[in-house]
C-alpha positions in Angstrom: -11.8 55.9 49.8 -13.2 56.4 53.4 -16.5 58.1 52.4 -19.1 56.0 50.9 -21.3 58.6 49.1 -20.9 58.7 45.4 -19.6 62.2 45.3 -17.1 61.3 48.1 -18.3 64.1 50.1 -20.2 63.8 53.4 -21.7 66.9 55.0 -23.3 67.5 58.4 -23.9 70.3 60.7 -21.1 70.7 63.3 -21.3 72.1 66.8 -18.5 74.3 68.3 -18.1 71.5 70.9 -16.9 68.6 68.8 -18.3 65.7 70.9 -20.9 63.0 70.4 -23.7 64.6 72.3 -27.2 64.6 70.8 -28.1 67.7 72.7 -25.3 69.8 71.0 -26.3 72.8 69.0 -25.4 72.9 65.2 -25.1 76.1 63.4 -22.5 75.8 60.7 -22.1 73.3 57.9 -19.1 71.1 58.1 -17.6 69.5 55.0 -15.9 66.2 55.1 -13.4 65.9 52.2 -12.2 62.8 50.4 -9.6 60.4 52.0 -7.5 57.6 50.9 -7.3 54.2 52.7 -4.1 52.0 52.6 -3.9 48.4 53.6 -0.6 47.4 55.1 0.5 43.7 54.7 3.6 43.3 56.9 6.6 41.5 55.8 8.1 38.7 57.8 11.0 40.8 59.1 9.0 44.0 59.8 10.3 46.4 62.5 8.2 49.0 64.4 11.2 51.0 65.2 10.4 53.9 62.8 6.7 54.3 63.8 7.5 57.7 65.2 8.4 59.0 61.7 4.9 58.2 60.7 3.4 60.0 63.8 5.6 63.1 63.0 4.0 63.0 59.5 0.5 63.1 61.2 1.6 66.2 63.0 2.1 68.0 59.6 -1.7 67.8 59.1 -2.4 70.4 61.6 -4.4 73.4 60.4 -5.5 76.3 62.5 -9.3 77.1 63.0 -9.0 80.1 60.9 -7.5 78.0 58.0 -10.5 75.7 58.3 -13.3 78.2 58.2 -14.6 79.9 55.0 -16.8 83.0 55.8 -17.5 83.3 52.1 -18.9 79.7 51.7 -20.1 79.6 55.3 -18.6 76.2 55.8 -16.2 74.7 58.3 -13.6 72.4 56.9 -12.8 69.4 59.3 -9.5 69.1 61.1 -7.2 66.6 59.3 -7.3 63.3 60.8 -5.6 59.9 60.2 -7.4 56.6 61.0 -5.4 53.5 62.0 -7.7 50.3 61.8 -7.0 46.8 63.1 -9.5 44.3 61.9 -9.7 40.7 63.4 -11.7 38.0 61.7 -12.0 34.2 62.1 -9.4 31.9 60.8 -6.5 34.2 62.1 -7.3 37.0 59.8 -5.7 40.2 61.0 -5.6 43.3 58.6 -4.2 46.7 59.2 -5.2 49.9 57.5 -4.3 53.6 57.5 -6.7 56.3 56.3 -5.7 59.9 55.6 -6.9 62.9 53.7 -6.3 62.9 50.1 -4.2 66.1 50.4 -1.6 64.0 52.4 -2.0 60.7 50.7 1.1 60.8 48.6 3.2 62.1 51.6 1.9 59.3 53.7 2.3 56.7 51.2 5.9 57.6 50.6 6.5 57.3 54.3 4.9 54.0 54.5 7.1 52.6 51.7 10.1 54.0 53.5 9.3 52.7 57.0 7.8 49.4 55.9 10.1 49.1 52.8 9.5 45.4 52.3 5.8 45.3 53.3 3.0 45.7 50.8 1.3 49.1 50.9 -1.7 49.2 48.7 -4.8 51.5 48.2 -8.1 49.9 49.0 -11.8 50.8 49.5 -12.9 51.8 52.9 -15.9 49.5 52.4 -13.4 46.6 53.1 -13.2 48.1 56.7 -16.8 49.3 57.1 -18.5 45.9 56.6 -20.3 45.8 59.9 -23.8 45.2 61.0 -25.0 47.8 63.5 -27.6 45.5 65.0 -25.0 43.0 66.0 -22.2 45.3 67.0 -21.2 46.3 70.5 -19.3 49.6 70.7 -17.0 51.1 73.4 -14.2 53.7 73.5 -10.8 53.8 75.4 -10.0 56.8 77.4 -7.2 57.7 79.7 -8.0 57.1 83.3 -6.0 60.0 84.7 -4.8 63.4 83.5 -3.8 63.6 79.9 -0.3 64.9 80.7 0.6 61.5 82.4 2.1 59.1 80.1 1.4 55.5 79.2 4.2 53.0 78.7 6.3 54.0 75.6 8.7 51.0 75.8 10.0 50.0 72.3 11.1 46.5 73.5 7.8 44.9 73.1 4.6 44.8 71.0 2.0 45.4 73.7 -1.0 45.9 73.4 -0.9 44.0 70.1 0.6 40.8 71.5 -2.3 40.1 73.9 -4.9 41.7 71.7 -4.4 39.2 68.9 -5.2 36.3 71.3 -8.9 37.2 70.4 -8.3 35.5 67.0 -8.6 32.2 68.7 -12.0 33.1 69.9 -13.6 34.4 66.8 -16.2 32.1 65.0 -18.6 32.4 62.1 -19.5 36.1 61.3 -17.7 37.4 64.4 -15.2 40.2 63.9 -13.6 43.1 65.8 -12.5 46.5 64.5 -10.2 48.8 66.5 -10.4 52.3 65.0 -7.8 54.8 66.3 -8.6 58.3 65.0 -5.6 60.7 65.2 -5.7 64.4 65.0 -2.8 66.7 65.5 -2.9 69.6 67.9 -0.8 72.7 68.1 2.1 72.1 70.3 2.0 75.2 72.3 -1.7 74.7 73.0 -0.9 71.2 74.4 2.0 72.5 76.5 -0.3 75.2 78.1 -3.1 72.6 78.7 -0.5 70.1 80.2 0.7 73.0 82.6 -2.9 73.6 83.7 -3.5 69.9 84.2 -0.2 69.7 86.1 -1.2 72.4 88.5 -4.6 70.7 89.2 -2.7 67.5 89.8 -0.4 69.2 92.2 -3.4 70.6 94.1 -4.7 67.1 94.5 -7.6 67.3 92.0 -8.7 63.8 91.0 -10.2 63.1 87.6 -12.5 60.4 86.5 -12.5 60.0 82.7 -14.7 56.9 82.8 -17.7 59.0 83.7 -19.3 61.0 80.7 -19.2 64.8 80.6 -22.9 65.0 81.0 -22.8 62.9 84.2 -20.0 65.1 85.5 -22.0 68.2 84.9 -25.0 66.8 86.7 -22.9 65.6 89.6 -20.9 68.8 89.9 -24.0 71.0 89.4 -21.6 73.8 88.4 -21.7 74.7 92.2 -18.2 75.9 92.5 -15.4 77.9 90.7 -13.2 74.7 90.8 -15.8 72.8 88.9 -16.0 75.6 86.2 -12.2 75.6 86.0 -12.3 71.8 85.6 -14.6 72.1 82.7 -12.6 74.9 81.2 -9.5 72.8 81.1 -11.5 69.8 79.8 -12.8 71.9 76.8 -9.9 74.2 76.4 -8.5 72.7 73.2 -12.0 72.2 71.7 -13.7 75.4 72.3 -11.2 78.1 73.2 -9.0 77.7 70.2 -12.0 77.4 67.8 -13.6 80.6 69.2 -10.4 82.7 68.9 -9.9 81.2 65.4 -13.3 82.5 64.3 -13.4 85.9 66.0 -9.8 87.0 65.9 -7.3 86.7 62.8 -4.4 84.4 63.7 -1.2 86.5 64.3 1.8 85.9 66.2 2.0 87.6 69.6 4.5 87.5 72.4 3.4 85.1 75.2 4.0 86.8 78.6 7.0 85.4 80.2 5.3 84.2 83.3 2.9 82.2 81.1 5.6 80.4 78.9 6.3 76.9 79.2 10.1 77.2 79.2 11.8 74.4 77.1 15.3 75.2 78.3 17.6 72.6 79.7 17.3 74.1 83.2 13.6 74.2 83.1 13.4 70.6 81.9 15.7 69.6 84.7 13.2 71.5 87.0 10.4 69.5 85.6 12.3 66.2 86.0 12.9 67.2 89.6 9.3 68.0 90.2 8.2 64.7 88.5 10.7 62.7 90.6 9.1 64.3 93.6 5.6 63.5 92.4 6.6 59.9 91.5 6.1 60.4 87.8 8.2 58.6 85.1 10.6 60.0 82.5 7.9 59.2 79.9 5.6 61.7 81.5 8.3 64.2 81.6 8.8 63.8 77.8 5.3 64.0 77.1 4.8 67.5 78.7 6.7 69.0 75.7 6.2 66.4 72.9 4.2 66.5 69.7 0.8 65.3 70.7 -2.5 64.3 69.3 -6.1 64.1 70.3 -6.9 60.4 69.9 -10.1 58.5 69.9 -9.9 54.7 70.2 -13.2 53.0 69.3 -13.7 49.2 69.6 -16.4 47.6 67.7 -17.3 43.9 68.2 -19.8 42.1 66.0 -21.6 38.8 66.8 -25.1 37.5 66.4 -24.6 36.5 70.1 -24.7 39.7 71.9 -22.9 38.3 75.0 -20.2 36.9 72.8 -19.8 40.3 71.1 -19.3 41.9 74.6 -16.9 39.2 75.7 -14.8 39.7 72.6 -14.8 43.5 73.1 -13.7 43.0 76.6 -10.9 40.9 75.7 -9.5 43.5 73.5 -10.1 46.4 76.0 -8.3 44.3 78.7 -5.2 44.1 76.5 -4.6 47.8 76.9 -3.6 47.2 80.5 -0.2 46.2 79.1 0.4 49.9 78.7 -0.2 50.9 82.2 2.5 53.3 83.6 1.7 56.7 85.1 -1.6 56.5 83.2 -3.6 53.7 81.8 -6.2 53.3 79.0 -9.6 52.2 80.3 -13.0 51.3 78.6 -15.7 53.8 78.6 -18.9 51.8 78.1 -21.7 53.6 76.3 -25.5 53.5 76.2 -27.1 51.8 73.2 -28.0 55.1 71.8 -24.4 56.5 72.3 -23.0 53.2 70.7 -25.1 53.6 67.6 -24.1 57.3 67.3 -20.4 56.4 67.6 -20.9 53.4 65.2 -22.3 55.8 62.5 -19.6 58.3 63.1 -16.7 55.8 62.7 -18.2 54.3 59.6 -19.7 57.2 57.7 -18.3 60.5 59.0 -15.6 62.5 60.7 -14.7 61.2 64.2 -15.2 63.8 66.9 -12.1 63.6 69.2 -12.1 62.6 72.8 -11.1 65.2 75.4 -10.0 62.3 77.6 -7.2 60.9 75.4 -4.4 63.2 74.3 -1.3 61.1 73.5 2.3 62.0 72.6 4.0 60.8 69.3 5.6 58.0 71.3 2.3 56.8 72.8 0.6 56.9 69.4 3.6 54.9 68.0 2.7 52.0 70.5 -0.9 52.0 69.3 0.0 51.6 65.5 2.3 48.7 65.7 2.3 45.9 63.2 2.8 42.2 64.1 6.3 41.0 63.8 7.7 37.5 62.9 6.8 35.7 66.1 3.2 37.0 66.1 2.8 36.4 62.3 4.0 32.7 62.8 1.9 32.1 65.9 -1.3 33.3 64.4 -0.4 32.4 60.8 -1.1 36.1 59.9 -0.9 37.0 56.2 2.4 38.6 55.5 4.8 39.3 52.6 6.7 36.0 52.5 10.5 36.3 52.5 10.5 35.3 48.9 8.6 38.5 48.0 11.6 40.8 48.0 12.1 43.1 45.1 14.8 42.0 42.7 17.1 44.9 41.5 16.7 45.9 37.9 20.3 45.0 37.3 19.4 41.4 38.1 16.4 41.2 35.7 17.8 41.8 32.3 20.5 39.3 32.0 21.1 36.2 30.0 21.9 33.7 32.6 19.0 32.6 34.8 18.9 32.4 38.7 15.1 31.6 39.1 11.6 32.9 39.3 11.0 35.5 42.1 7.6 36.6 43.2 6.5 40.1 44.3 3.0 40.7 45.3 1.7 38.1 42.8 4.0 39.3 40.0 6.5 36.8 38.7 10.0 38.2 38.1 12.8 36.5 36.2 15.9 36.9 38.2 19.1 36.7 36.3 22.8 37.2 36.8 24.2 40.5 35.8 24.9 41.3 32.2 28.1 43.2 33.3 31.1 40.8 32.5 33.0 42.4 35.4 30.2 41.4 37.7 29.6 38.1 36.1 33.2 37.0 36.6 32.7 37.0 40.4 32.5 33.6 42.0 29.2 31.8 42.3 28.6 29.0 44.9 25.8 26.5 44.7 25.1 24.8 48.0 22.7 22.0 48.8 22.5 18.3 49.9 22.6 15.3 47.5 19.6 15.2 45.1 18.7 18.7 46.0 19.1 19.9 42.4 22.8 21.3 42.4 23.9 19.5 39.4 20.7 20.5 37.5 21.1 24.2 38.6 24.8 24.3 37.4 23.9 22.4 34.2 21.3 25.1 33.5 23.7 27.9 34.5 26.5 26.6 32.1 23.9 26.2 29.3 22.8 29.8 29.8 26.4 31.0 29.9 27.1 29.0 26.6 23.9 30.7 25.0 25.3 34.0 26.3 28.7 33.3 24.3 30.8 32.7 27.4 33.2 29.9 27.5 33.1 27.1 30.2 35.7 24.7 31.5 34.3 21.8 33.6 36.8 20.1 35.7 35.3 16.8 37.0 37.1 14.5 39.3 34.1 12.9 41.1 33.4 9.3 40.5 32.4 8.6 36.8 32.3 12.3 36.0 28.5 12.3 35.8 28.4 16.1 36.3 30.6 16.8 33.3 28.7 14.2 31.3 25.3 15.7 32.1 26.4 19.2 31.2 28.2 18.1 28.0 24.9 16.7 26.8 23.4 20.1 26.4 26.3 21.5 24.4 26.5 20.9 20.6 29.3 18.7 19.4 30.9 21.6 17.4 31.4 23.7 20.5 32.7 21.2 23.1 36.1 19.8 23.6 36.3 16.7 25.8 39.6 15.8 27.5 39.1 12.4 29.2 42.1 11.3 31.0 43.0 7.6 31.6 42.2 6.6 28.0 44.8 4.5 26.2 44.2 6.0 22.8 44.4 9.6 24.1 47.3 10.7 26.3 47.5 14.5 26.5 50.8 16.0 27.6 51.2 17.4 30.9 52.4 20.8 29.6 51.5 24.4 29.5 50.8 24.4 25.6 49.4 27.9 25.5 52.7 29.4 26.6 55.0 26.9 25.1 53.7 27.5 21.7 54.7 31.1 21.9 58.4 30.3 22.7 60.5 30.2 19.5 64.3 30.2 18.8 64.3 33.6 17.2 62.2 35.5 19.7 63.4 38.3 21.8 65.5 36.8 24.7 63.7 38.8 27.4 60.2 37.8 26.2 61.5 34.3 26.1 62.8 34.4 29.7 59.5 36.0 30.9 57.4 33.2 29.3 59.6 30.5 30.6 59.4 32.0 34.1 55.6 31.9 33.9 55.7 28.2 33.2 58.4 27.7 35.9 56.1 29.2 38.6 53.2 26.8 37.7 55.5 23.8 37.7 56.9 24.7 41.1 53.4 25.1 42.5 52.4 21.7 41.0 55.5 19.9 42.3 54.9 21.4 45.7 51.4 20.1 45.7 52.6 16.4 45.7 52.8 16.0 49.4 52.3 13.0 51.7 54.2 11.5 54.8 56.9 10.1 52.5 57.9 13.2 50.5 59.1 15.5 53.2 59.1 19.3 52.8 60.5 21.2 49.8 63.3 23.4 51.4 64.3 26.8 50.0 67.4 25.4 48.3 65.3 22.6 46.7 63.0 25.2 45.3 66.0 27.2 44.0 67.2 24.0 42.2 63.7 23.3 40.8 63.5 27.0 39.5 66.9 26.7 37.9 66.0 23.5 36.1 62.6 24.8 35.0 64.1 27.9 33.5 66.7 26.2 31.4 64.1 23.7 30.3 61.3 26.0 29.3 63.3 28.5 27.1 63.4 25.6 24.7 60.4 25.3 22.4 58.1 22.3 23.0 59.6 21.6 26.4 57.7 19.4 28.8 57.5 19.0 32.6 59.2 15.6 32.3 62.3 17.5 30.9 62.7 19.4 34.2 62.7 16.1 36.1 65.4 14.7 33.6 67.6 17.8 34.1 67.5 17.4 37.9 68.3 13.7 38.0 70.7 13.2 35.0 74.0 15.3 35.0 74.4 14.8 31.3 71.0 16.2 30.4 71.7 19.0 32.9 75.0 20.0 31.2 73.2 19.8 27.8 70.6 22.2 29.1 73.1 24.6 30.5 75.1 24.8 27.1 71.9 25.3 25.3 70.9 28.1 27.7 74.2 29.8 27.3 74.3 29.5 23.5 70.8 31.0 23.0 72.0 33.9 24.9 69.0 34.1 27.1 71.1 34.3 30.2 74.4 35.9 31.1 77.5 33.7 31.5 77.5 34.4 35.3 73.8 33.7 35.8 73.0 32.2 39.2 70.9 29.5 37.7 74.0 28.0 36.3 75.8 27.7 39.5 72.7 26.3 41.2 72.5 23.6 38.6 76.2 22.9 38.7 76.0 22.5 42.5 73.9 19.3 41.8 76.9 17.7 39.9 78.4 14.8 41.9 82.1 14.8 41.1 85.0 12.5 41.9 86.8 13.1 45.2 89.4 15.3 43.6 86.5 17.6 42.2 87.2 16.7 38.6 85.0 14.3 36.5 81.2 14.4 37.0 79.9 11.1 38.0 76.3 11.6 38.9 73.9 13.9 40.8 73.8 14.9 44.4 70.3 13.6 45.0 70.6 14.3 48.7 70.2 18.0 47.7 66.9 17.5 45.9 65.5 14.4 47.8 62.1 16.2 48.3 61.7 16.8 44.6 62.8 13.3 43.7 60.3 11.9 46.1 57.6 13.8 44.4 58.8 12.7 41.0 58.5 9.1 42.1 54.9 9.5 43.3 53.9 11.1 40.0 55.6 8.4 38.0 54.0 5.6 40.0 50.8 6.3 38.1 51.2 5.0 34.6 48.8 7.5 33.1 50.6 10.5 34.6 54.0 9.0 33.7 52.8 8.9 30.0 51.4 12.4 30.2 54.8 13.6 31.6 56.6 12.3 28.6 54.0 12.8 25.9 54.7 15.2 23.1 52.8 18.5 23.1 49.9 18.8 20.7 50.0 22.4 19.9 46.6 22.2 18.4 45.1 21.6 21.9 45.2 25.3 22.8 43.0 26.6 25.6 43.6 30.2 24.4 41.9 29.3 21.1 39.1 27.4 22.7 38.2 30.2 24.9 38.3 32.8 22.2 36.0 30.8 20.1 33.6 30.2 23.1 34.1 26.4 23.3 33.1 24.4 26.3 36.0 22.3 27.7 35.2 19.2 29.7 38.2 17.7 31.6 37.1 14.4 33.0 39.4 12.6 35.6 37.5 9.3 36.4 38.0 8.1 39.9 38.3 4.4 38.9 41.3 5.4 36.7 42.8 7.7 39.3 41.8 6.2 42.7 44.7 8.0 44.5 43.1 11.3 45.9 46.4 13.1 45.8 47.0 12.3 42.0 43.6 13.6 41.3 44.4 16.7 43.2 47.7 17.1 41.1 45.7 16.7 37.9 43.0 19.2 38.9 45.7 21.7 40.1 47.6 21.3 36.8 44.4 22.1 34.6 43.3 25.1 36.9 46.9 26.5 36.9 47.0 26.0 33.0 43.7 27.9 32.7 44.9 30.6 34.9 48.0 31.1 33.0 46.0 31.0 29.8 43.7 34.0 30.7 46.7 36.0 32.0 48.2 35.8 28.6 45.4 37.6 27.0 46.3 41.1 26.1 42.9 42.9 26.1 41.1 41.9 29.4 38.4 44.6 29.2 37.0 43.0 26.0 38.1 39.5 26.7 35.4 36.7 26.5 34.4 35.5 30.0 35.5 32.0 30.9 33.9 30.1 33.7 35.6 27.3 35.6 33.2 24.8 37.2 34.1 22.5 40.1 32.0 20.2 42.3 33.1 19.4 45.8 36.5 21.2 45.3 37.3 20.8 49.0 38.3 17.1 48.0 41.3 18.5 46.1 43.0 20.7 48.8 45.9 21.9 46.7 43.5 23.0 44.0 41.3 24.8 46.7 44.4 26.4 48.0 45.4 27.6 44.5 42.0 29.1 44.1 42.2 30.9 47.6 45.5 32.4 46.5 44.3 33.7 43.1 40.5 34.1 43.3 40.7 37.9 44.0 42.5 38.3 40.7 40.1 36.2 38.6 37.7 38.9 37.9 40.3 41.2 36.3 41.2 38.5 33.9 37.5 37.6 33.1 37.9 34.2 34.8 34.7 33.2 36.5 34.4 30.5 39.1 31.3 28.2 39.7 31.5 25.9 42.6 29.1 23.5 44.1 29.3 21.7 47.5 27.3 20.1 50.2 29.0 21.9 53.1 30.5 25.3 53.0 32.7 24.8 56.0 34.7 22.1 54.2 36.0 24.9 51.9 37.9 26.4 54.9 40.3 29.0 53.8 38.8 29.0 50.4 35.3 30.1 52.0 37.2 33.1 53.6 38.7 34.0 50.2 35.3 33.7 48.5 33.7 36.1 51.0 36.5 38.7 50.5 36.3 38.3 46.8 32.5 39.1 46.5 31.3 35.7 45.8 27.5 35.1 45.4 25.6 32.1 46.9 22.6 30.2 45.7 21.4 28.1 48.8 19.1 25.4 47.5 16.2 24.1 49.6 17.3 21.3 52.0 20.7 22.9 52.7 22.0 22.0 56.1 21.9 24.4 59.1 25.7 24.6 59.3 25.8 26.1 55.7 23.4 28.8 56.8 25.3 29.5 60.0 28.5 30.0 57.9 26.7 32.8 56.0 24.7 34.1 59.0 25.8 37.8 58.5 25.5 37.5 54.6 21.9 36.2 55.0 20.6 39.2 56.7 17.7 40.3 56.8 16.9 36.7 56.2 17.5 34.2 59.1 18.8 30.7 59.4 15.2 29.7 60.0 14.2 31.2 56.7 16.7 29.1 55.0 15.7 25.9 56.7 12.0 26.5 55.7 12.6 26.9 52.1 10.0 25.1 49.8 11.4 22.4 47.6 12.9 23.5 44.3 13.5 26.9 45.5 16.8 28.7 46.5 17.7 31.6 48.8 20.1 33.8 46.9 22.8 36.2 48.0 23.8 37.8 44.8 26.5 40.4 44.2 25.4 42.7 41.5 28.4 45.2 41.7 29.7 46.0 45.2 26.2 45.4 46.6 24.2 42.3 47.5 20.6 41.4 46.7 19.0 38.8 48.9 15.8 37.1 47.6 14.2 33.7 47.1 13.5 32.2 43.8 11.9 29.0 42.5 14.4 27.1 40.3 13.8 27.4 36.6 12.3 24.2 35.1 14.7 23.7 32.1 
């Protein structure tokens, strides 16, 4: 609370003329009502662009004199005021406060949370601001040098005067400190407009004002010797006396202002004002001020130091910073006698602040005075701020089962999690960071949490000795994991699409049989097309037609393998056998095109009769790929191995198993071969989840890859299908060192709504690749992450949350 008496009420006698003047006559009791003080701690990305919203809120506090006077109780309620305080203390301590009447505290607090939505706004005790020693404090006030209607600079492109004012922090030592108290009181707009008109007329007549001189000194100097002097004082006191007297004597009522006295606010009148101002050399800011919402303002500067000279120097430093606002008008220091200083000191600390007649400012001018330090100033002076990590985490990301990390918000620790919604959880997740940054640990923890949440996981590891897969496998119980380690002599899995093949039977409906065969054929075509180097050549459209025909007549047979397709393509006798079987099972019509395509491959004698072989020139691209595949003995064995129908990904996923597919680099040193194998397993997984009938209630299955850019065909497969994964409850978890290595996959990830976990130490180019997605964070924020933290860009259902967390320990 601003007041310090126990009953929160401060009373004093009030004069009609509300000015610090010890000779003023008091005749009516004035009651100071309770107020609330807020401390504002700016966030690192704070903007002052909406300060005018706050000043417009201040204008709502205006109450007429009649509304403030109680004849019954014979008391006079003070005008509603707002107080913006800036405190400077040694060791780069800068604090910002706003004090308002309790009646408006909820309204103002709501506006503060809206305007500074990522800053901390908390109620505090006014004693935190009032801790000053009068004996060691120098006091002065800032007033406008010229007429009130003339405007200061209202540029929104800078932080003046705050920028230069904060330089005083470098000079403060020991018990020294400075307080800038800005008292703001709304005034009736029409009163201001009329006063501005009177001032403007005086200005046109060449009247010069000197606000640095006190009113008492002016009165003595003028001696009240002329009508002009009386008129000058009338204008000076107009807002303070005239309105109050009318409010007491005459009940307020609406009455028509004579046309000749109206300050017209029509476009043509405003144009006339602009023309007049241009003629008088006045700026557009002054034009705007003439009809703006305006306020009586009193700026008090208090400087404390046991060294009186140092206190004065520090005070002068602050007053000098207001020169940055010079335009048609300027703020200048009005120095006070010791008695006046002590009176103003007491008033600021313990009572209502009488307003200055020499400082009436528009809403835009006030907005310049209540700015908060932005990023550059915070960093230069190490000002306390709300760290980037202290950004609220949406409720949707606080009740999940899979952890992201620990976020902090104003001292409170928040467990950030991935969404519980399976539809959202199925969206891709990308972990980015350099070697030894903690990517493997983060993925290991994520997979463990997914397992505990009853999701299934498939880890496809083709990097070196499969350390990632091994580390993750360690945390999964033996009963819930399936390990497929390729290159082992005692275990040779078939290179086949078991999950679909097992559904194909001799007695099933022909149409369903063709549909299932076609599903496998599409995957085989993609797989064969993936085998590409300088020796293979391109697969032409006719070659793809022959491959499709061979695949269709192969896979309608139960238990068929990919190697059977190769055999049909290369051997005419096996080809004829497959054609006869296809016709016999009545899956195709007698005139089916695939039969003609396959028969085109027959190489016959010159007379066109007997078949003597295969026209390999028609399928040379396919044969080259087959040769490459069969060069590797492990793949050759996998192509011809019998299908183990018990090895069923559909069943594994339904049971929540974790499948670890390990492709050791020492067993498969050829990068293209590893690419073929990873492409086979991701295509097999994709085919498996598509076979599920109830996608809505299907168990989520995550596929985990590390450095997927090293297998470009697999990356291309993911790019082509990732937007469909969510619908089939297939999640994708990727980790990588450099996002740009993902190329087209990165574009697909962005368009599919992927989330990103950027671990401390991540390279600048990764942050640049996500520059837009990072906002309001910056590349610099990402580069300055503390160790064992991550900057997270998390999709939680068609919207993103951005926050920083420390990584979970286990």
